[in-house]
C-alpha positions in Angstrom: -10.8 3.7 30.7 -8.0 1.3 30.1 -8.5 -0.6 26.9 -6.3 -3.6 26.0 -6.9 -5.6 22.9 -5.9 -9.2 22.1 -5.8 -9.8 18.3 -5.7 -13.4 17.2 -5.6 -14.4 13.5 -8.3 -16.8 12.5 -6.9 -20.4 11.7 -3.8 -18.5 10.6 -1.7 -21.1 8.8 -4.7 -22.7 7.1 -6.1 -19.3 6.1 -2.7 -18.3 4.5 -2.9 -21.6 2.5 -6.4 -20.9 1.4 -5.2 -17.7 -0.2 -3.0 -19.9 -2.4 -5.6 -22.6 -3.0 -9.0 -20.8 -2.9 -10.7 -23.8 -4.3 -10.4 -25.4 -0.8 -12.5 -22.7 0.9 -15.4 -24.1 2.8 -13.8 -27.6 2.9 -12.1 -29.4 5.8 -8.3 -28.7 5.4 -5.5 -29.8 7.6 -2.0 -28.3 7.6 0.9 -30.4 9.0 3.1 -33.4 8.7 6.1 -31.7 7.2 6.6 -31.1 3.5 6.3 -34.6 1.9 2.9 -34.2 0.4 2.8 -31.0 -1.7 -0.2 -30.4 -4.0 0.4 -31.6 -7.6 -0.5 -29.5 -10.5 -2.6 -31.4 -13.1 -2.4 -31.1 -16.9 -5.7 -29.3 -16.8 -4.4 -26.6 -14.5 -6.1 -27.8 -11.4 -4.4 -29.0 -8.2 -4.6 -32.5 -6.8 -4.3 -32.4 -3.0 -3.3 -35.2 -0.7 -6.0 -36.7 1.5 -5.7 -37.1 5.2 -6.7 -40.8 4.8 -3.7 -41.5 2.6 -1.2 -40.1 5.1 1.2 -42.6 6.8 3.6 -41.4 9.5 3.8 -39.8 12.9 3.2 -36.1 11.9 0.8 -33.9 13.9 -1.6 -31.3 12.9 -0.2 -27.7 12.9 -3.6 -26.2 12.3 -6.9 -26.9 10.6 -9.8 -24.9 9.0 -12.9 -24.4 11.0 -14.7 -27.0 8.8 -12.1 -29.6 9.9 -12.4 -28.5 13.5 -16.1 -29.2 13.4 -15.2 -32.8 12.7 -13.1 -33.1 15.9 -9.7 -32.3 14.3 -7.5 -29.9 16.1 -3.9 -28.7 16.5 -1.5 -31.2 18.0 -3.6 -34.3 17.1 -1.7 -37.0 15.2 -2.5 -37.0 11.5 -3.3 -40.7 11.4 -5.7 -40.3 14.3 -7.2 -37.3 12.6 -7.7 -39.4 9.4 -10.3 -41.5 11.3 -12.3 -38.3 12.0 -11.9 -36.6 8.6 -10.5 -39.0 6.0 -11.4 -36.8 3.1 -9.8 -33.6 4.5 -7.2 -32.1 2.2 -3.7 -32.3 3.7 -1.3 -29.4 3.0 2.4 -29.2 4.0 3.6 -26.4 6.3 5.3 -23.3 4.8 6.7 -21.4 7.7 8.5 -18.8 5.6 5.2 -17.8 4.1 3.5 -17.7 7.5 6.2 -15.5 8.9 5.8 -13.1 5.9 2.1 -12.7 6.6 2.8 -12.3 10.3 5.0 -9.3 9.6 2.3 -7.9 7.2 -0.5 -8.0 9.7 1.5 -6.6 12.6 2.7 -3.7 10.4 -0.9 -3.0 9.5 -2.0 -2.9 13.1 0.9 -0.6 14.0 -0.4 2.0 11.5 -3.4 2.4 13.8 -2.0 1.5 17.3 1.7 1.3 17.7 1.8 0.0 21.3 2.0 -3.8 20.5 3.2 -6.8 22.5 4.2 -9.6 20.2 3.0 -12.9 21.5 3.8 -15.2 18.6 3.4 -15.6 14.9 -0.4 -15.1 14.9 -1.3 -13.1 18.0 -0.6 -9.7 19.7 -1.7 -7.5 22.5 -2.5 -3.9 21.7 -2.7 -1.0 24.2 -5.5 1.1 22.7 -5.8 3.4 25.8 -3.6 6.3 24.5 -4.9 6.0 20.8 -6.9 9.0 19.7 -10.6 8.3 19.8 -10.4 5.3 22.1 -12.3 7.1 24.9 -15.1 8.4 22.6 -18.7 7.3 23.4 -22.2 8.0 22.3 -25.6 7.8 24.0 -26.3 4.6 22.0 -22.8 3.0 22.4 -20.5 3.8 25.3 -17.8 1.8 23.5 -18.2 3.7 20.2 -14.6 4.9 20.1 -12.8 1.7 20.8 -15.3 -0.2 18.5 -14.3 2.2 15.7 -10.6 1.5 16.3 -11.2 -2.2 16.3 -13.0 -1.9 13.0 -10.2 0.1 11.5 -7.6 -2.4 12.7 -9.5 -5.4 11.3 -10.0 -3.6 8.0 -6.3 -2.8 7.8 -5.3 -6.4 8.5 -7.7 -7.6 5.8 -6.4 -5.2 3.3 -2.8 -6.0 4.0 -3.1 -9.8 4.1 -6.5 -10.8 2.8 -7.1 -12.6 6.1 -9.6 -12.1 9.0 -8.8 -11.8 12.7 -10.7 -11.8 15.9 -10.3 -9.3 18.7 -11.2 -9.2 22.4 -11.1 -5.7 24.0 -11.3 -5.3 27.7 -9.5 -3.5 30.5 -6.8 -6.1 30.8 -4.8 -8.8 29.0 -6.3 -11.7 30.8 -9.9 -10.9 29.9 -9.0 -9.9 26.3 -7.2 -13.2 25.7 -10.4 -15.0 26.7 -12.7 -12.7 24.7 -10.8 -12.9 21.4 -11.9 -16.5 21.2 -15.6 -16.0 22.0 -16.9 -15.1 18.6 -14.5 -16.6 16.1 -14.0 -16.3 13.2 -13.8 -12.5 12.3 -15.2 -11.7 15.8 -15.1 -8.7 18.1 -16.0 -8.8 21.8 -15.8 -5.8 24.0 -16.6 -6.0 27.7 -15.8 -4.4 31.0 -15.7 -5.6 34.6 -19.5 -5.2 34.8 -19.9 -7.9 32.1 -17.8 -10.6 33.9 -20.6 -12.4 35.7 -22.6 -12.8 32.6 -20.0 -13.3 29.9 -17.0 -14.8 31.7 -18.1 -16.8 34.8 -20.2 -19.4 32.9 -17.1 -20.4 30.8 -15.0 -23.5 31.8 -12.1 -22.7 34.2 -9.6 -23.9 31.6 -10.4 -21.0 29.4 -8.2 -18.8 31.6 -4.8 -18.6 30.1 -2.5 -20.1 32.7 -4.8 -23.0 33.8 -3.4 -26.0 32.1 -4.7 -29.6 32.0 -3.2 -30.7 35.3 -4.4 -27.6 37.2 -7.8 -28.0 35.5 -8.0 -31.7 36.8 -7.2 -30.6 40.3 -9.8 -27.9 40.2 -12.4 -30.3 38.9 -11.5 -32.7 41.8 -12.5 -29.7 44.1 -15.8 -29.3 42.3 -14.6 -26.2 40.5 -15.7 -26.5 36.8 -16.4 -22.9 35.7 -14.7 -19.6 36.1 -17.6 -18.6 38.3 -17.0 -21.6 40.5 -13.4 -20.5 40.8 -14.4 -16.9 41.6 -16.6 -18.2 44.4 -14.1 -20.7 45.8 -12.6 -20.4 49.3 -9.2 -18.5 48.8 -7.6 -20.5 51.6 -8.6 -23.8 50.0 -7.0 -22.7 46.7 -3.8 -21.7 48.5 -3.8 -25.0 50.4 -4.1 -27.0 47.2 -2.0 -24.9 44.8 0.4 -23.0 47.0 0.4 -19.3 48.0 1.4 -17.8 44.7 -0.6 -19.8 42.1 -3.5 -20.3 44.5 -3.9 -16.5 45.0 -3.5 -15.9 41.3 -6.3 -18.3 40.5 -8.7 -16.3 42.6 -7.6 -13.0 41.1 -7.8 -14.3 37.6 -11.3 -15.6 38.1 -12.3 -12.2 39.3 -11.0 -10.7 36.1 -8.1 -8.8 37.7 -4.9 -8.4 35.8 -2.6 -5.3 36.0 0.1 -6.5 33.6 1.2 -3.8 31.1 1.5 -4.3 27.4 5.2 -4.9 26.9 6.3 -3.5 23.6 9.8 -5.1 23.6 11.4 -8.0 25.3 14.6 -10.0 24.7 14.2 -13.7 23.9 15.9 -16.1 26.3 16.8 -18.7 23.7 16.2 -19.8 20.2 15.7 -23.4 19.2 14.8 -25.8 16.3 13.5 -29.3 16.6 11.9 -31.9 14.4 9.8 -35.0 15.0 10.6 -37.8 12.7 8.2 -39.6 10.4 9.6 -42.9 11.7 11.8 -43.7 14.7 15.5 -43.4 13.8 18.3 -45.3 15.5 21.6 -43.5 16.3 23.6 -46.3 14.7 21.4 -47.7 12.0 20.3 -44.3 10.8 23.5 -42.4 11.6 23.8 -40.7 8.2 20.2 -39.5 8.2 20.4 -38.3 11.8 23.7 -36.6 11.1 22.2 -34.6 8.2 19.2 -33.6 10.2 21.3 -32.6 13.2 23.6 -30.4 11.1 20.6 -28.8 9.4 19.0 -28.0 12.8 22.3 -26.3 14.0 22.4 -24.3 10.7 18.8 -23.2 11.1 19.4 -22.0 14.7 22.5 -20.2 13.5 20.5 -18.5 10.8 17.8 -17.5 13.3 20.5 -16.0 15.6 22.0 -13.9 12.8 18.6 -12.8 11.4 17.5 -11.6 14.9 20.9 -10.1 15.7 21.9 -12.4 18.6 24.8 -14.6 19.7 24.4 -17.3 22.4 26.7 -18.9 25.0 24.7 -21.9 26.0 24.1 -24.8 23.6 21.8 -27.6 24.3 20.2 -30.7 22.7 16.9 -32.4 23.3 16.0 -36.0 22.5 12.7 -37.8 22.7 13.1 -41.6 22.7 10.8 -44.2 21.2 9.4 -44.8 24.7 8.5 -41.0 24.9 11.1 -40.2 27.5 12.8 -36.8 27.0 16.4 -36.1 27.7 18.3 -32.9 27.5 21.9 -31.8 28.0 23.6 -28.4 27.6 27.0 -26.8 28.0 28.4 -23.3 28.2 30.8 -22.0 25.6 33.8 -19.7 26.4 32.3 -17.0 24.3 28.9 -16.4 22.6 28.5 -17.4 19.0 26.2 -17.5 16.0 28.4 -19.8 14.0 26.8 -23.0 12.8 30.0 -25.1 13.0 30.6 -24.0 16.6 27.0 -24.8 17.5 27.2 -28.1 15.8 30.4 -29.0 17.7 29.0 -28.0 21.1 25.7 -29.8 20.4 27.7 -32.9 19.5 29.5 -32.8 22.8 26.2 -32.6 24.5 25.1 -35.8 22.6 28.1 -37.6 24.0 26.6 -37.2 27.5 23.3 -38.8 26.5 22.3 -42.4 26.0 22.1 -43.2 22.3 21.1 -46.9 22.5 17.4 -46.4 21.7 15.5 -45.2 18.7 14.6 -41.5 18.6 11.3 -39.8 17.8 12.5 -36.2 18.1 15.8 -34.2 17.9 16.2 -30.6 18.9 19.0 -28.0 19.3 18.8 -24.9 21.4 21.0 -21.8 21.9 20.5 -19.8 25.1 22.0 -17.1 27.2 21.5 -14.7 24.3 23.0 -11.2 24.0 23.8 -8.8 21.2 27.2 -9.2 19.5 28.4 -5.8 20.7 27.9 -6.8 24.3 29.4 -10.2 24.1 32.4 -10.7 26.4 34.5 -13.8 26.2 35.2 -15.7 29.4 38.5 -17.4 30.2 38.8 -20.7 28.4 39.1 -22.4 31.8 35.4 -21.6 32.5 34.5 -24.1 29.7 34.1 -27.6 31.1 34.2 -29.9 28.0 33.1 -33.5 28.4 35.7 -36.1 27.6 35.8 -37.0 24.0 35.0 -40.7 24.4 35.4 -42.3 21.0 33.5 -45.4 22.2 30.2 -43.4 22.4 28.3 -43.4 19.1 27.8 -39.9 17.7 25.9 -38.9 14.6 
């Protein structure tokens, strides 16, 4: 039996913060909005936390505790909109260095039991349990006894290493396991096989399949397809006619619970990027000094990421979101790969010269792509680098 697990940490960022502030357990807590609202230590030794109702700005929620989610608050929601739903929720700043530390801890704990891990982000992984000793064990009372014991061991190790809980879905493939890890949160465990699909999977909304986004879900709903079961029973030719041969065929296969993708234990990233959304709109002229500092810091952080991960990159790009929500990007290719912050800053600045800078900005981002390891980096002739004209009339921060 092929056993693939999807492990998802429960409300990860919020849970990490509750380790630091246990007095907030059981209360609605929101994490997000940058770092301008740290808790204040009072003379009596207690902490005073910012309230969501007191927040002013355009930040968004990074994550929230389950108590906050019960009030309608969720990741990606604007903090000021969330304040209308949960005004008394505690608001904590993000601390990504701390989250990355706990991410490394939980993944190392899992690897002690099952080393075949596919890293899917800071708070989730796939695990191939098939070759792990004991995974095929069964008893008369429980045909999944072996894999259940492994899951219990993994969850216990994660708890011991981090103090945090996680939820796991274990099925014959990645697609089903991703769905199942979310069925019994928090601290859940769901194990099923193909025989369980009609009862456990088909009644769920179609959008629960990873790969069906909002637009595809709207199109399915327009066809009268609301549940995964509806999708499984849909006419394959109708799906292909509506979504194209590749995606249409995949939709049908996914609804049937079919997925042969392996657990990939290693993959090279295609790019590294940093971006920030401003608390207020900034104008390239009126706020030039502030934007210049932010821009330089983004380039430095991307350079730090490259060095920490052991990469250099040849393509440098920038991303702007204007105050009317339009997004613009530009990129250029360097004559040789780099991880140098100044080189990245210079190249990103040249990209800016090719963009309109006459409107206020909501977001600024810097990306470095075409990554390779330093030992494999080969310089191209300088003639291959097409630099835009250095037009001094264009504003540049």
